[in-house]
N, C-alpha and C positions, 0 to 999 in steps of 0.2 A: 494386461487386463483390457478387455474391449469395453468401450463405452457405447451405450445405445444412443442413437440420434433421435431426438424428439421432433415430431412433426408439428409445427405450429403454423397454422394458416388455413386457407379455405380449400375449396374444390380446385383441383388442378385440371382434370379432364373427366368428362362423363359421356357415355353413349346413351344414357337413359334420358329421354326428354322430360323436362319438368322438374328435374332434381335441383336445378340451380336456383337458389334464393338470394336475391340481391337485397342488401340492407339499404333502407332508405336513409339518406343522410339528413340530419336536421338542417333546416334552412338558417343561415346566419342572420341574426337580427342586429341592426345597427344600434349602437349605444347612443344615448343622448349626449350632446356636446359636453355637458358638465362631467360626464364619466369617462370621456376619452382622454388618453394621455399621449399626445403627439410629440414627436421629436423632430426638430428642424436642424439640418446640417448642410454644410457645403461640401461638394465633392468634385474632384477633377480627374479621378483615376479612370483610365480606359476611355477618356473622352477627348483625346488629342489636346490636352491642356486647357480645355474650356471648362469654366466653372458652372456647376449646376446646383440648384437648391433642392434638397431632398426632404420630403415630409413623410415620415414613417410612423407606424404604431396605430393606424386607423383600424378600428374593429367595426365591421359592418359589411353590408352587401357591396358587390362590385359596382352596381349602378349608383349607390350613394357616394362611393369613392370617386367615381367618374364625375358626378355632379360637383363635388367639392373641388376636384382638380380643375374643372372648367371654370368655376367661379374664381379660383385663385389666379388662373392664367388671364382671365379677363381683367381682374382688378390690378394685376401687375403689368399688364400690357406686354406679355411675353409668350413665347411658345413653350410647349412641354408635352408631357404624356403621363399616363398612368400605367405602370407595369409592376407586376409582382408585389401587390399590396403597398405600393409607394407612389407618391406624386413626385414627378421630376419636372422642375421648372428651369428653363434655360436662362442662366445668369445668376448674379448674386442678389437675391431678394430676401435674405434671411430676416432682416429687421422688419421689412414691410409685411411679409407673410406672418411673422410672429404677432404683429399688431392686429392684422386682420383676423387671425384666428382667435386672439384674446377678446376682440370685440364681439365675436360670435360665440363666446362663452366656452371655448375649448381650453383645456389645460395644456400648456405648451412648455416644452423644455428646449433650450437652444444650446 
């Protein structure tokens, strides 16, 4: 018994100009700190044994995440980066970051 394959998806190729309609994606809105649920963890995997502090779970725009990351790096006096919707701080700053975020009214789990 042969099964029919269903085509699910969009336009693969067209020679007719003007047939492609691109859906506009909704712009991500940053939630207020009281509604954010951030998770703080320590990690050393694939980092040559060096410990980093990870802050994940931020819901919002990339620029707001960058701003929060820069603030945390400044307050902790360390280096770090923002990648793949997470803030990475170089070193063990779990308790300090947790206190900083709680004073800024974020919900934090550690």
